[in-house]
C-alpha positions as a LaTeX table, in Angstrom:
\begin{tabular}{lrrr}
\hline
Residue & $x$ (\AA) & $y$ (\AA) & $z$ (\AA) \\
\hline
Unk1 & 0.00 & 0.00 & 0.00 \\
Unk2 & 1.79 & 3.16 & $-1.28$ \\
Unk3 & $-1.12$ & 5.59 & $-0.89$ \\
Unk4 & $-1.44$ & 8.40 & 1.66 \\
Unk5 & $-4.20$ & 10.80 & 2.61 \\
Unk6 & $-3.90$ & 14.48 & 3.51 \\
Unk7 & $-3.89$ & 13.77 & 7.26 \\
Unk8 & $-0.91$ & 11.45 & 6.79 \\
Unk9 & 0.79 & 14.31 & 4.98 \\
Unk10 & 0.36 & 16.49 & 8.09 \\
Unk11 & 2.42 & 14.01 & 10.11 \\
Unk12 & 5.06 & 13.87 & 7.37 \\
Unk13 & 5.34 & 17.69 & 7.51 \\
Unk14 & 5.78 & 17.54 & 11.29 \\
Unk15 & 8.28 & 14.69 & 11.01 \\
Unk16 & 10.54 & 16.56 & 8.60 \\
Unk17 & 10.39 & 20.17 & 9.81 \\
Unk18 & 10.25 & 20.24 & 13.62 \\
Unk19 & 13.33 & 18.55 & 15.02 \\
Unk20 & 16.25 & 20.47 & 13.44 \\
Unk21 & 15.52 & 23.91 & 14.84 \\
Unk22 & 14.76 & 22.48 & 18.27 \\
Unk23 & 18.01 & 20.52 & 18.45 \\
Unk24 & 20.67 & 22.95 & 17.23 \\
Unk25 & 19.24 & 26.52 & 17.41 \\
Unk26 & 22.74 & 27.89 & 18.15 \\
Unk27 & 23.45 & 27.80 & 14.42 \\
Unk28 & 21.30 & 30.91 & 13.94 \\
Unk29 & 21.20 & 32.26 & 17.53 \\
Unk30 & 24.91 & 33.08 & 17.25 \\
Unk31 & 23.99 & 35.60 & 14.53 \\
Unk32 & 20.59 & 36.78 & 15.78 \\
Unk33 & 21.45 & 37.08 & 19.46 \\
Unk34 & 18.52 & 37.76 & 21.78 \\
Unk35 & 16.47 & 38.74 & 18.71 \\
Unk36 & 16.82 & 35.33 & 17.07 \\
Unk37 & 13.21 & 34.52 & 17.99 \\
Unk38 & 12.21 & 37.37 & 15.64 \\
Unk39 & 14.36 & 35.85 & 12.89 \\
Unk40 & 12.46 & 32.59 & 13.47 \\
Unk41 & 9.16 & 34.45 & 12.98 \\
Unk42 & 10.38 & 35.97 & 9.70 \\
Unk43 & 11.73 & 32.60 & 8.51 \\
Unk44 & 8.40 & 31.02 & 9.47 \\
Unk45 & 6.45 & 33.49 & 7.33 \\
Unk46 & 8.74 & 32.77 & 4.35 \\
Unk47 & 8.34 & 29.03 & 4.92 \\
Unk48 & 4.55 & 29.34 & 5.03 \\
Unk49 & 4.29 & 31.19 & 1.71 \\
Unk50 & 6.93 & 28.95 & 0.12 \\
Unk51 & 5.06 & 25.71 & 0.79 \\
Unk52 & 1.64 & 27.18 & 0.00 \\
Unk53 & 3.05 & 28.40 & $-3.33$ \\
Unk54 & 4.25 & 24.88 & $-4.19$ \\
Unk55 & 0.80 & 23.48 & $-3.39$ \\
Unk56 & $-0.84$ & 26.28 & $-5.41$ \\
Unk57 & 1.24 & 25.39 & $-8.49$ \\
Unk58 & 0.47 & 21.68 & $-8.08$ \\
Unk59 & $-3.24$ & 22.34 & $-7.68$ \\
Unk60 & $-3.49$ & 24.76 & $-10.63$ \\
Unk61 & $-1.63$ & 22.38 & $-12.94$ \\
Unk62 & $-3.18$ & 19.25 & $-11.44$ \\
Unk63 & 0.33 & 17.78 & $-11.29$ \\
Unk64 & 1.86 & 16.57 & $-8.01$ \\
Unk65 & 4.72 & 14.47 & $-9.41$ \\
Unk66 & 8.02 & 16.16 & $-8.66$ \\
Unk67 & 9.88 & 14.50 & $-11.52$ \\
Unk68 & 7.17 & 15.49 & $-14.02$ \\
Unk69 & 7.27 & 19.11 & $-12.82$ \\
Unk70 & 11.07 & 19.24 & $-13.13$ \\
Unk71 & 11.04 & 17.67 & $-16.59$ \\
Unk72 & 8.30 & 19.93 & $-17.95$ \\
Unk73 & 9.97 & 23.02 & $-16.52$ \\
Unk74 & 13.56 & 22.26 & $-17.54$ \\
Unk75 & 13.50 & 19.45 & $-20.07$ \\
Unk76 & 14.48 & 15.80 & $-19.60$ \\
Unk77 & 18.26 & 16.17 & $-19.23$ \\
Unk78 & 18.43 & 19.32 & $-17.10$ \\
Unk79 & 15.42 & 18.12 & $-15.11$ \\
Unk80 & 17.25 & 14.90 & $-14.26$ \\
Unk81 & 20.34 & 16.90 & $-13.22$ \\
Unk82 & 18.32 & 18.99 & $-10.77$ \\
Unk83 & 16.47 & 15.91 & $-9.49$ \\
Unk84 & 19.85 & 14.28 & $-8.80$ \\
Unk85 & 20.95 & 17.49 & $-7.02$ \\
Unk86 & 17.81 & 17.28 & $-4.88$ \\
Unk87 & 18.54 & 13.61 & $-4.11$ \\
Unk88 & 22.14 & 14.46 & $-3.13$ \\
Unk89 & 20.78 & 17.11 & $-0.74$ \\
Unk90 & 18.44 & 14.49 & 0.72 \\
Unk91 & 21.42 & 12.19 & 1.30 \\
Unk92 & 23.20 & 15.04 & 3.08 \\
Unk93 & 20.04 & 15.38 & 5.20 \\
Unk94 & 20.42 & 11.70 & 6.12 \\
Unk95 & 23.95 & 12.50 & 7.30 \\
Unk96 & 22.58 & 15.45 & 9.30 \\
Unk97 & 19.90 & 13.30 & 10.98 \\
Unk98 & 22.19 & 10.43 & 11.95 \\
Unk99 & 25.17 & 12.60 & 12.95 \\
Unk100 & 23.23 & 15.02 & 15.17 \\
Unk101 & 21.38 & 12.26 & 17.01 \\
Unk102 & 24.52 & 10.16 & 17.53 \\
Unk103 & 26.59 & 13.13 & 18.72 \\
Unk104 & 23.89 & 14.53 & 21.00 \\
Unk105 & 23.29 & 11.20 & 22.72 \\
Unk106 & 27.02 & 10.53 & 23.05 \\
Unk107 & 27.75 & 14.01 & 24.41 \\
Unk108 & 24.84 & 14.40 & 26.84 \\
Unk109 & 23.46 & 10.98 & 27.75 \\
Unk110 & 25.78 & 8.01 & 27.22 \\
Unk111 & 29.32 & 9.34 & 26.93 \\
Unk112 & 30.90 & 5.87 & 27.23 \\
Unk113 & 28.94 & 4.57 & 24.25 \\
Unk114 & 30.70 & 5.25 & 20.90 \\
Unk115 & 28.88 & 7.16 & 18.18 \\
Unk116 & 29.07 & 4.23 & 15.73 \\
Unk117 & 26.75 & 2.25 & 18.02 \\
Unk118 & 24.14 & 5.02 & 17.91 \\
Unk119 & 24.52 & 5.17 & 14.12 \\
Unk120 & 23.80 & 1.46 & 13.80 \\
Unk121 & 20.85 & 1.92 & 16.14 \\
Unk122 & 19.42 & 4.46 & 13.66 \\
Unk123 & 20.47 & 3.14 & 10.25 \\
Unk124 & 19.65 & $-0.58$ & 10.56 \\
Unk125 & 16.06 & $-0.16$ & 11.88 \\
Unk126 & 15.49 & 2.54 & 9.23 \\
Unk127 & 16.30 & 0.03 & 6.47 \\
Unk128 & 13.91 & $-2.51$ & 7.99 \\
Unk129 & 11.01 & $-0.03$ & 8.28 \\
Unk130 & 11.58 & 1.44 & 4.82 \\
Unk131 & 11.58 & $-1.99$ & 3.17 \\
Unk132 & 8.25 & $-2.78$ & 4.87 \\
Unk133 & 6.63 & $-0.07$ & 2.76 \\
Unk134 & 4.54 & 3.08 & 3.12 \\
Unk135 & 2.13 & 1.64 & 5.69 \\
Unk136 & 4.93 & 0.81 & 8.15 \\
Unk137 & 6.53 & 4.24 & 7.64 \\
Unk138 & 3.19 & 5.97 & 8.19 \\
Unk139 & 2.47 & 4.03 & 11.40 \\
Unk140 & 5.92 & 4.76 & 12.85 \\
Unk141 & 5.61 & 8.45 & 11.91 \\
Unk142 & 2.14 & 8.89 & 13.42 \\
Unk143 & 2.97 & 7.11 & 16.70 \\
Unk144 & 6.32 & 8.89 & 17.01 \\
Unk145 & 4.96 & 12.37 & 16.30 \\
Unk146 & 2.06 & 11.93 & 18.76 \\
Unk147 & 4.50 & 10.94 & 21.53 \\
Unk148 & 6.87 & 13.79 & 20.62 \\
Unk149 & 4.06 & 16.36 & 20.76 \\
Unk150 & 2.87 & 15.08 & 24.13 \\
Unk151 & 6.45 & 15.29 & 25.40 \\
Unk152 & 6.72 & 18.86 & 24.06 \\
Unk153 & 3.54 & 19.95 & 25.85 \\
Unk154 & 4.78 & 18.40 & 29.11 \\
Unk155 & 8.16 & 20.12 & 28.75 \\
Unk156 & 6.52 & 23.50 & 28.13 \\
Unk157 & 4.54 & 23.11 & 31.36 \\
Unk158 & 7.45 & 21.75 & 33.43 \\
Unk159 & 9.93 & 24.45 & 32.36 \\
Unk160 & 7.50 & 27.41 & 32.55 \\
Unk161 & 8.62 & 28.56 & 36.02 \\
Unk162 & 12.28 & 28.78 & 34.96 \\
Unk163 & 11.71 & 31.32 & 32.17 \\
Unk164 & 12.62 & 35.01 & 32.60 \\
Unk165 & 11.29 & 37.01 & 29.68 \\
Unk166 & 13.37 & 40.06 & 30.56 \\
Unk167 & 16.26 & 38.12 & 28.93 \\
Unk168 & 14.60 & 38.99 & 25.59 \\
Unk169 & 14.95 & 42.74 & 26.22 \\
Unk170 & 15.78 & 45.11 & 24.63 \\
Unk171 & 14.07 & 43.97 & 21.44 \\
Unk172 & 15.91 & 44.83 & 18.18 \\
Unk173 & 18.28 & 47.21 & 20.00 \\
Unk174 & 20.67 & 47.28 & 17.02 \\
Unk175 & 17.99 & 47.30 & 14.33 \\
Unk176 & 18.18 & 45.16 & 11.21 \\
Unk177 & 21.84 & 44.26 & 10.79 \\
Unk178 & 23.61 & 41.93 & 8.30 \\
Unk179 & 24.11 & 39.51 & 11.18 \\
Unk180 & 20.35 & 39.47 & 11.87 \\
Unk181 & 19.58 & 38.82 & 8.18 \\
Unk182 & 22.08 & 35.95 & 8.27 \\
Unk183 & 20.18 & 34.58 & 11.25 \\
Unk184 & 16.95 & 34.65 & 9.22 \\
Unk185 & 18.63 & 32.74 & 6.38 \\
Unk186 & 20.03 & 30.12 & 8.75 \\
Unk187 & 16.68 & 29.72 & 10.52 \\
Unk188 & 15.08 & 29.23 & 7.10 \\
Unk189 & 17.76 & 26.59 & 6.41 \\
Unk190 & 16.67 & 24.72 & 9.55 \\
Unk191 & 13.13 & 24.78 & 8.17 \\
Unk192 & 14.26 & 23.71 & 4.69 \\
Unk193 & 13.78 & 20.01 & 5.35 \\
Unk194 & 10.06 & 20.49 & 4.79 \\
Unk195 & 10.95 & 20.02 & 1.10 \\
Unk196 & 11.39 & 16.32 & 1.92 \\
Unk197 & 7.56 & 16.23 & 1.76 \\
Unk198 & 7.46 & 17.17 & $-1.94$ \\
Unk199 & 8.08 & 13.61 & $-3.29$ \\
Unk200 & 5.25 & 12.37 & $-1.05$ \\
Unk201 & 2.66 & 14.67 & $-2.68$ \\
Unk202 & 2.21 & 12.25 & $-5.59$ \\
Unk203 & 1.30 & 9.48 & $-3.12$ \\
Unk204 & $-1.67$ & 11.40 & $-1.68$ \\
Unk205 & $-4.93$ & 9.96 & $-3.02$ \\
Unk206 & $-7.72$ & 12.48 & $-2.31$ \\
Unk207 & $-6.15$ & 15.92 & $-2.74$ \\
Unk208 & $-9.29$ & 18.02 & $-2.20$ \\
Unk209 & $-8.24$ & 19.08 & 1.34 \\
Unk210 & $-4.48$ & 19.01 & 0.85 \\
Unk211 & $-4.03$ & 22.81 & 1.15 \\
Unk212 & $-6.21$ & 23.06 & 4.26 \\
Unk213 & $-4.41$ & 20.26 & 6.11 \\
Unk214 & $-0.97$ & 21.50 & 5.07 \\
Unk215 & $-1.76$ & 25.01 & 6.35 \\
Unk216 & $-2.84$ & 23.56 & 9.71 \\
Unk217 & 0.33 & 21.43 & 9.90 \\
Unk218 & 2.66 & 24.32 & 9.02 \\
Unk219 & 1.00 & 26.69 & 11.50 \\
Unk220 & 1.49 & 24.11 & 14.25 \\
Unk221 & 5.16 & 23.77 & 13.29 \\
Unk222 & 5.59 & 27.56 & 13.33 \\
Unk223 & 4.08 & 28.06 & 16.78 \\
Unk224 & 6.13 & 25.18 & 18.18 \\
Unk225 & 9.40 & 26.62 & 16.90 \\
Unk226 & 8.69 & 30.19 & 18.01 \\
Unk227 & 7.65 & 29.05 & 21.50 \\
Unk228 & 10.68 & 26.73 & 21.74 \\
Unk229 & 13.15 & 29.48 & 20.78 \\
Unk230 & 11.59 & 32.03 & 23.12 \\
Unk231 & 11.70 & 29.35 & 25.83 \\
Unk232 & 15.42 & 28.66 & 25.37 \\
Unk233 & 16.40 & 32.35 & 25.31 \\
Unk234 & 14.21 & 33.22 & 28.29 \\
Unk235 & 15.57 & 30.29 & 30.31 \\
Unk236 & 19.30 & 30.88 & 29.91 \\
Unk237 & 19.89 & 34.28 & 28.37 \\
Unk238 & 21.93 & 34.79 & 25.22 \\
Unk239 & 25.41 & 34.39 & 26.77 \\
Unk240 & 24.59 & 31.07 & 28.41 \\
Unk241 & 22.74 & 29.68 & 25.36 \\
Unk242 & 25.77 & 30.19 & 23.11 \\
Unk243 & 27.98 & 28.21 & 25.49 \\
Unk244 & 25.72 & 25.11 & 25.29 \\
Unk245 & 25.84 & 22.73 & 22.32 \\
Unk246 & 22.30 & 21.38 & 22.75 \\
Unk247 & 20.32 & 23.92 & 24.85 \\
Unk248 & 17.08 & 21.92 & 24.90 \\
Unk249 & 18.79 & 18.99 & 26.61 \\
Unk250 & 20.29 & 21.22 & 29.30 \\
Unk251 & 17.06 & 23.16 & 29.74 \\
Unk252 & 15.22 & 20.04 & 30.87 \\
Unk253 & 17.85 & 19.30 & 33.53 \\
Unk254 & 16.47 & 22.27 & 35.48 \\
Unk255 & 13.16 & 20.51 & 36.01 \\
Unk256 & 12.69 & 19.49 & 39.65 \\
Unk257 & 9.48 & 19.43 & 41.66 \\
Unk258 & 9.01 & 18.68 & 45.37 \\
Unk259 & 12.83 & 18.40 & 45.66 \\
Unk260 & 12.92 & 14.92 & 44.16 \\
Unk261 & 10.72 & 14.66 & 41.04 \\
Unk262 & 12.89 & 14.96 & 37.93 \\
Unk263 & 11.87 & 13.75 & 34.49 \\
Unk264 & 12.57 & 16.49 & 32.00 \\
Unk265 & 15.44 & 14.67 & 30.32 \\
Unk266 & 13.22 & 11.70 & 29.55 \\
Unk267 & 10.85 & 13.87 & 27.49 \\
Unk268 & 13.57 & 15.64 & 25.50 \\
Unk269 & 15.38 & 12.34 & 24.91 \\
Unk270 & 12.13 & 10.96 & 23.49 \\
Unk271 & 11.82 & 14.04 & 21.28 \\
Unk272 & 15.40 & 13.80 & 20.04 \\
Unk273 & 15.65 & 10.05 & 19.43 \\
Unk274 & 12.16 & 9.77 & 17.99 \\
Unk275 & 12.30 & 13.02 & 16.01 \\
Unk276 & 15.60 & 12.38 & 14.24 \\
Unk277 & 14.76 & 8.75 & 13.55 \\
Unk278 & 11.42 & 9.71 & 11.95 \\
Unk279 & 13.11 & 12.37 & 9.85 \\
Unk280 & 15.76 & 9.85 & 8.74 \\
Unk281 & 13.16 & 7.26 & 7.71 \\
Unk282 & 11.06 & 9.82 & 5.80 \\
Unk283 & 14.12 & 11.21 & 4.03 \\
Unk284 & 15.30 & 7.75 & 3.03 \\
Unk285 & 11.86 & 6.93 & 1.66 \\
Unk286 & 11.76 & 10.24 & $-0.27$ \\
Unk287 & 15.11 & 9.35 & $-1.88$ \\
Unk288 & 13.79 & 5.96 & $-2.99$ \\
Unk289 & 10.61 & 7.54 & $-4.42$ \\
Unk290 & 12.72 & 9.85 & $-6.60$ \\
Unk291 & 15.31 & 7.22 & $-7.53$ \\
Unk292 & 12.56 & 4.97 & $-8.90$ \\
Unk293 & 11.82 & 7.70 & $-11.44$ \\
Unk294 & 15.40 & 7.55 & $-12.75$ \\
Unk295 & 16.64 & 4.90 & $-15.18$ \\
Unk296 & 19.58 & 3.69 & $-13.05$ \\
Unk297 & 17.52 & 2.65 & $-10.00$ \\
Unk298 & 18.13 & $-0.79$ & $-8.48$ \\
Unk299 & 17.17 & $-2.54$ & $-5.25$ \\
Unk300 & 20.65 & $-2.20$ & $-3.75$ \\
Unk301 & 20.56 & 1.62 & $-3.61$ \\
Unk302 & 19.17 & 1.58 & $-0.07$ \\
Unk303 & 22.23 & $-0.38$ & 1.18 \\
Unk304 & 24.72 & 1.72 & $-0.80$ \\
Unk305 & 23.25 & 4.96 & 0.56 \\
Unk306 & 23.14 & 3.60 & 4.12 \\
Unk307 & 26.80 & 2.50 & 4.00 \\
Unk308 & 27.86 & 5.90 & 2.63 \\
Unk309 & 25.85 & 7.74 & 5.31 \\
Unk310 & 27.34 & 5.54 & 8.06 \\
Unk311 & 30.94 & 6.22 & 6.97 \\
Unk312 & 30.52 & 10.00 & 6.65 \\
Unk313 & 28.39 & 10.30 & 9.80 \\
Unk314 & 30.95 & 8.33 & 11.80 \\
Unk315 & 33.61 & 10.98 & 11.19 \\
Unk316 & 31.31 & 14.00 & 11.48 \\
Unk317 & 29.60 & 12.89 & 14.71 \\
Unk318 & 32.92 & 12.11 & 16.45 \\
Unk319 & 33.60 & 15.77 & 17.34 \\
Unk320 & 30.98 & 18.39 & 18.11 \\
Unk321 & 33.10 & 21.19 & 16.59 \\
Unk322 & 33.29 & 19.35 & 13.27 \\
Unk323 & 29.56 & 18.62 & 13.43 \\
Unk324 & 28.67 & 22.29 & 13.92 \\
Unk325 & 30.93 & 23.27 & 11.00 \\
Unk326 & 28.98 & 20.78 & 8.89 \\
Unk327 & 25.63 & 22.14 & 10.17 \\
Unk328 & 26.62 & 25.73 & 9.37 \\
Unk329 & 27.27 & 24.68 & 5.77 \\
Unk330 & 24.19 & 22.45 & 5.66 \\
Unk331 & 21.72 & 25.26 & 6.52 \\
Unk332 & 22.94 & 27.30 & 3.52 \\
Unk333 & 22.72 & 24.24 & 1.27 \\
Unk334 & 19.21 & 23.64 & 2.59 \\
Unk335 & 18.11 & 27.18 & 1.68 \\
Unk336 & 19.50 & 26.86 & $-1.85$ \\
Unk337 & 18.56 & 23.26 & $-2.74$ \\
Unk338 & 15.38 & 22.80 & $-0.68$ \\
Unk339 & 13.81 & 26.26 & $-0.95$ \\
Unk340 & 15.33 & 28.53 & $-3.60$ \\
Unk341 & 15.80 & 26.04 & $-6.48$ \\
Unk342 & 12.38 & 24.30 & $-6.09$ \\
Unk343 & 10.69 & 27.73 & $-5.93$ \\
Unk344 & 12.35 & 28.78 & $-9.21$ \\
Unk345 & 11.57 & 25.47 & $-10.95$ \\
Unk346 & 7.94 & 25.44 & $-9.79$ \\
Unk347 & 7.62 & 29.07 & $-10.97$ \\
Unk348 & 8.98 & 28.16 & $-14.42$ \\
Unk349 & 6.63 & 25.17 & $-14.56$ \\
Unk350 & 3.66 & 27.37 & $-13.59$ \\
Unk351 & 4.47 & 29.97 & $-16.25$ \\
Unk352 & 4.83 & 27.26 & $-18.92$ \\
Unk353 & 1.55 & 25.66 & $-17.82$ \\
Unk354 & $-0.30$ & 28.98 & $-18.12$ \\
Unk355 & 1.16 & 29.58 & $-21.61$ \\
Unk356 & 0.20 & 26.07 & $-22.77$ \\
Unk357 & $-3.34$ & 26.48 & $-21.44$ \\
Unk358 & $-3.69$ & 29.81 & $-23.26$ \\
Unk359 & $-2.34$ & 28.34 & $-26.50$ \\
Unk360 & $-4.71$ & 25.37 & $-26.25$ \\
Unk361 & $-7.63$ & 27.72 & $-25.59$ \\
Unk362 & $-6.66$ & 29.91 & $-28.56$ \\
Unk363 & $-6.35$ & 26.83 & $-30.81$ \\
Unk364 & $-9.82$ & 25.60 & $-29.84$ \\
Unk365 & $-11.33$ & 28.99 & $-30.62$ \\
\hline
\end{tabular}
């Protein structure tokens, strides 16, 4: 069963776009400072209109196949080149997912356990679930996202008393600076993984409510990220945040009630392990969907990609400094390959579709 409905697509949007910004917000906080929550708001608005535009083009043209859109917009050869570029970016996203989870768990939870063990714990189950098909992926995504959202609500309640909103003041004291604009771009890069959903659009059966459900899903993502970033900044202050590699993990260590009840780390560990694993599985499945459209696809691609991701992730996840260098490059790549290029290609496709419709109408007359 390879079919999805629009409610399944909501969970796919959540599974691909939530976890990155929550895990390593320092990538853009270092540029935005105490105003980085405003850069998240601006990036969120751009993200909203970006994804709605893609859906608008698909709906107007009645075409939801990514490969067909690329080929009609650019031609067969150039379309294949840009599809391969998109697939390469997806593979880099696999490296991001596995490396961040392995490094975060090694650094904060189980320091005696080597990162390669965490990588195997992610990569091997991901192969098993992916090979079971769309139904297994959907079930894992829905269960995982529901648990992650419940954990997020609990964390928001448990950490509320530790937040000091005066840490956010003064707001925009330096105005709009180049550093702030860079923060917006990097925050948008953290959001860029939502493009992983594009290959899944062709799998959705009844598309009548696709725009409505996607708007609901994106708005939920936006409010979660804004609240999470305000929460981190108001808990630690800008100086302390920048000295922590994974602020969300440290934030939950503050939780203590009645002098003995502590459980914050359990919730954030669930969010991190579950969130990155779901994103990895969805990304791997998106790669296979696109590879099946290309002539050189074979059944061994899943193992080749997994081996490549394991080798690269092993070296990147070994040192947190190297990982953050990779993430700083990745967010720019995400903006270009996940947001900018698809927007241009979908725009070209839309313009060509309008011209063809006009020509057909003129011919009939």
